[in-house]
KENU-408331 format. One line per field, with one value per residue: chain; x, y, z of N, C-alpha, C, CB in turn. Coordinates in steps of 0.02 Angstrom, whole numbers, always signed. Glycine has a CB too. Example, Ala and Ser with C-alpha at 12.3 -4.5 7.8 and 13.67 -1.06 7.14 Angstrom:
<pts>
c <- A;A
n_X <- +660;+642
n_Y <- -284;-112
n_Z <- +390;+354
ca_X <- +615;+684
ca_Y <- -225;-53
ca_Z <- +390;+357
c_X <- +660;+645
c_Y <- -165;+2
c_Z <- +390;+394
cb_X <- +565;+704
cb_Y <- -224;-30
cb_Z <- +452;+286
</pts>
This chain:
<pts>
c <- A;A;A;A;A;A;A;A;A;A;A;A;A;A;A;A;A;A;A;A;A;A;A;A;A;A;A;A;A;A;A;A;A;A;A;A;A;A;A;A;A;A;A;A;A;A;A;A;A;A;A;A;A;A;A;A;A;A;A;A;A;A;A;A;A;A;A;A;A;A;A;A;A;A;A;A;A;A;A;A;A;A;A;A;A;A;A;A;A;A;A;A;A;A;A;A;A;A;A;A;A;A;A;A
n_X <- +4150;+4024;+4006;+4003;+3876;+3781;+3796;+3732;+3609;+3571;+3589;+3478;+3349;+3348;+3320;+3229;+3137;+3127;+3050;+2928;+2879;+2878;+2797;+2677;+2670;+2649;+2518;+2422;+2429;+2366;+2248;+2182;+2197;+2091;+2003;+1995;+1966;+1851;+1781;+1792;+1704;+1605;+1577;+1589;+1463;+1357;+1377;+1336;+1200;+1140;+1184;+1090;+961;+947;+956;+845;+732;+731;+729;+681;+658;+737;+841;+911;+934;+1022;+1115;+1184;+1193;+1089;+1034;+1053;+1065;+1042;+969;+1012;+1143;+1304;+1429;+1590;+1726;+1826;+1719;+1647;+1686;+1655;+1513;+1474;+1525;+1424;+1323;+1330;+1373;+1221;+1146;+1229;+1130;+1016;+1034;+1096;+1015;+1054;+1161;+1138
n_Y <- -2266;-2329;-2349;-2215;-2162;-2256;-2225;-2066;-2103;-2184;-2057;-1970;-2076;-2054;-1926;-1904;-1975;-1891;-1802;-1844;-1855;-1755;-1693;-1772;-1747;-1624;-1596;-1650;-1566;-1478;-1532;-1537;-1386;-1338;-1394;-1351;-1213;-1235;-1257;-1125;-1047;-1102;-1058;-918;-909;-937;-856;-733;-777;-775;-645;-583;-624;-557;-441;-438;-472;-368;-240;-265;-272;-148;-129;-217;-193;-105;-154;-264;-210;-137;-224;-337;-476;-665;-791;-915;-896;-877;-813;-716;-713;-593;-497;-501;-429;-263;-310;-321;-206;-113;-175;-147;-34;-14;-63;+14;+129;+102;+107;+201;+324;+460;+468;+467
n_Z <- +1714;+1704;+1831;+1866;+1824;+1884;+2010;+1991;+1944;+2057;+2156;+2089;+2084;+2226;+2254;+2185;+2243;+2381;+2330;+2311;+2423;+2467;+2408;+2431;+2561;+2552;+2491;+2600;+2679;+2605;+2603;+2721;+2751;+2654;+2737;+2850;+2811;+2751;+2871;+2939;+2847;+2885;+3011;+2987;+2914;+3007;+3113;+3031;+2991;+3124;+3188;+3085;+3090;+3232;+3202;+3079;+3173;+3281;+3215;+3083;+2928;+2846;+2953;+2908;+2775;+2812;+2916;+2814;+2712;+2567;+2474;+2557;+2667;+2621;+2692;+2687;+2578;+2574;+2676;+2613;+2741;+2735;+2740;+2858;+2947;+2912;+2935;+3065;+3108;+3063;+3135;+3271;+3271;+3235;+3361;+3452;+3461;+3492;+3637;+3635;+3591;+3562;+3515;+3354
ca_X <- +4088;+3985;+4003;+3970;+3818;+3761;+3811;+3693;+3547;+3562;+3558;+3415;+3326;+3329;+3313;+3133;+3075;+3098;+3006;+2904;+2868;+2863;+2720;+2621;+2638;+2609;+2439;+2400;+2427;+2340;+2186;+2212;+2183;+2037;+1917;+1998;+1940;+1759;+1749;+1769;+1661;+1540;+1566;+1543;+1384;+1340;+1364;+1298;+1133;+1151;+1153;+1029;+882;+925;+922;+785;+663;+726;+752;+644;+718;+771;+892;+946;+968;+1071;+1192;+1215;+1188;+1054;+1004;+1025;+1096;+982;+966;+1049;+1186;+1363;+1469;+1662;+1744;+1831;+1648;+1598;+1681;+1624;+1450;+1480;+1544;+1352;+1276;+1366;+1316;+1140;+1138;+1221;+1092;+966;+1052;+1114;+1013;+1081;+1239;+1132
ca_Y <- -2219;-2379;-2316;-2149;-2166;-2288;-2167;-2020;-2153;-2190;-1974;-1945;-2069;-2033;-1854;-1889;-2010;-1850;-1746;-1879;-1855;-1670;-1691;-1798;-1696;-1548;-1615;-1674;-1499;-1441;-1558;-1522;-1304;-1323;-1415;-1295;-1174;-1251;-1242;-1066;-1035;-1133;-1018;-855;-901;-965;-771;-701;-799;-764;-565;-558;-628;-534;-357;-444;-472;-281;-187;-259;-269;-91;-156;-298;-172;-60;-184;-293;-162;-110;-314;-365;-562;-705;-825;-973;-855;-902;-734;-719;-705;-528;-463;-514;-350;-225;-302;-314;-136;-102;-209;-126;+57;+8;-79;+66;+170;+67;+102;+277;+358;+547;+450;+438
ca_Z <- +1687;+1726;+1892;+1891;+1783;+1921;+2071;+1977;+1951;+2122;+2147;+2034;+2118;+2304;+2246;+2144;+2313;+2427;+2292;+2286;+2505;+2514;+2377;+2471;+2625;+2539;+2469;+2648;+2719;+2576;+2619;+2807;+2743;+2631;+2781;+2905;+2779;+2743;+2930;+2951;+2816;+2893;+3060;+2975;+2890;+3064;+3136;+3022;+3020;+3185;+3182;+3018;+3143;+3270;+3178;+3067;+3249;+3292;+3141;+3020;+2841;+2848;+2987;+2907;+2751;+2854;+2922;+2768;+2630;+2513;+2455;+2628;+2659;+2625;+2779;+2653;+2554;+2624;+2678;+2650;+2820;+2749;+2734;+2907;+3023;+2905;+2942;+3114;+3134;+3059;+3201;+3336;+3264;+3256;+3430;+3501;+3432;+3538;+3693;+3666;+3525;+3534;+3424;+3306
c_X <- +4017;+3962;+3971;+3893;+3758;+3755;+3756;+3622;+3530;+3510;+3485;+3362;+3286;+3304;+3238;+3102;+3065;+3074;+2955;+2830;+2838;+2807;+2663;+2626;+2629;+2551;+2394;+2385;+2375;+2261;+2159;+2173;+2125;+1982;+1938;+1954;+1868;+1736;+1744;+1711;+1585;+1499;+1561;+1464;+1335;+1320;+1331;+1216;+1122;+1121;+1102;+967;+889;+920;+863;+721;+671;+700;+711;+705;+745;+822;+943;+974;+1034;+1131;+1218;+1216;+1138;+1042;+1010;+1085;+1033;+1011;+989;+1120;+1251;+1397;+1562;+1682;+1798;+1765;+1634;+1627;+1655;+1516;+1437;+1506;+1460;+1304;+1288;+1350;+1249;+1123;+1136;+1191;+1033;+964;+1055;+1096;+1042;+1141;+1226;+1152
c_Y <- -2279;-2345;-2272;-2133;-2208;-2246;-2115;-2053;-2146;-2108;-1984;-1985;-2078;-1947;-1861;-1949;-1954;-1812;-1765;-1858;-1792;-1657;-1723;-1752;-1626;-1545;-1641;-1638;-1465;-1457;-1519;-1443;-1303;-1376;-1362;-1242;-1170;-1238;-1174;-1026;-1035;-1077;-956;-855;-895;-871;-734;-693;-743;-659;-543;-565;-603;-478;-378;-439;-393;-222;-194;-266;-213;-83;-190;-242;-141;-91;-234;-267;-169;-184;-356;-433;-611;-740;-892;-951;-865;-827;-761;-695;-611;-458;-464;-449;-293;-210;-277;-219;-93;-119;-157;-75;+67;-10;-16;+139;+162;+89;+178;+309;+432;+544;+462;+509
c_Z <- +1672;+1782;+1918;+1855;+1832;+1975;+2055;+1978;+1999;+2143;+2128;+2080;+2177;+2296;+2231;+2226;+2377;+2387;+2294;+2371;+2499;+2477;+2423;+2534;+2600;+2527;+2542;+2679;+2657;+2580;+2673;+2805;+2729;+2680;+2826;+2867;+2773;+2816;+2963;+2905;+2852;+2968;+3052;+2962;+2964;+3099;+3110;+2997;+3081;+3195;+3112;+3053;+3195;+3253;+3134;+3113;+3279;+3268;+3110;+2934;+2813;+2894;+2949;+2830;+2769;+2868;+2858;+2702;+2620;+2509;+2521;+2606;+2643;+2681;+2728;+2618;+2631;+2634;+2699;+2721;+2820;+2738;+2827;+2958;+2993;+2939;+3029;+3157;+3122;+3105;+3257;+3330;+3265;+3315;+3479;+3500;+3475;+3595;+3671;+3604;+3527;+3513;+3369;+3258
cb_X <- +4118;+4017;+4039;+4024;+3839;+3790;+3897;+3714;+3549;+3648;+3599;+3421;+3326;+3414;+3363;+3110;+3116;+3134;+3016;+2958;+2939;+2930;+2718;+2626;+2693;+2627;+2441;+2424;+2517;+2370;+2189;+2329;+2218;+2042;+1894;+2082;+1965;+1732;+1775;+1825;+1673;+1557;+1603;+1570;+1357;+1415;+1409;+1330;+1136;+1247;+1228;+1023;+850;+944;+984;+788;+688;+769;+813;+602;+681;+733;+869;+877;+939;+1043;+1196;+1196;+1224;+1089;+1063;+913;+1137;+957;+863;+998;+1141;+1425;+1420;+1706;+1812;+1890;+1578;+1599;+1770;+1648;+1415;+1518;+1624;+1331;+1305;+1435;+1318;+1084;+1194;+1275;+1084;+974;+1110;+1200;+938;+1086;+1265;+1064
cb_Y <- -2172;-2445;-2300;-2084;-2207;-2339;-2127;-1989;-2218;-2200;-1923;-1976;-2060;-2043;-1816;-1953;-2098;-1822;-1727;-1954;-1860;-1591;-1735;-1881;-1688;-1509;-1690;-1707;-1454;-1439;-1628;-1517;-1263;-1331;-1511;-1265;-1180;-1347;-1279;-1035;-1073;-1235;-1025;-823;-980;-1026;-730;-686;-885;-793;-509;-613;-695;-544;-299;-491;-545;-259;-195;-171;-289;-46;-195;-405;-152;-39;-233;-348;-176;-61;-365;-387;-596;-749;-830;-1006;-769;-969;-668;-683;-800;-519;-520;-602;-312;-232;-373;-374;-96;-128;-297;-132;+97;-19;-125;+74;+159;+3;+51;+297;+359;+610;+370;+398
cb_Z <- +1598;+1738;+1902;+1872;+1708;+1925;+2067;+1915;+1943;+2159;+2077;+1933;+2100;+2366;+2185;+2004;+2362;+2477;+2227;+2260;+2563;+2508;+2304;+2489;+2695;+2488;+2403;+2672;+2735;+2519;+2635;+2822;+2690;+2549;+2829;+2928;+2731;+2718;+2970;+2953;+2768;+2914;+3097;+2918;+2839;+3104;+3137;+3004;+3051;+3196;+3177;+2938;+3168;+3315;+3122;+3043;+3341;+3287;+3092;+3032;+2769;+2854;+3031;+2898;+2731;+2920;+2998;+2769;+2561;+2452;+2388;+2638;+2745;+2559;+2844;+2595;+2535;+2586;+2765;+2612;+2851;+2710;+2675;+2940;+3063;+2841;+2916;+3114;+3078;+3010;+3232;+3350;+3193;+3215;+3449;+3518;+3361;+3547;+3721;+3695;+3501;+3591;+3393;+3302
</pts>
């Protein structure tokens, strides 16, 4: 009975240690992913800011509203990556009008 109890406690201790190691690895991975996500957000915001500046220079506020929506996008505002694709589509459509006005 004492031997069995000792074996169970030993196994439980090993399982607990393994679980703690796995938890530490998962927390480290989470921190890595959060850092990567933060960098991606910075890149998306920089891309959106570049597009905004280009459109504002060529098309003014009307062009910015057309590409970024009626409210536009503040120059310091962040932008989710999921919203960059439609902005790029609007930007390309706007630019193609400059190159080929018959597409309007």
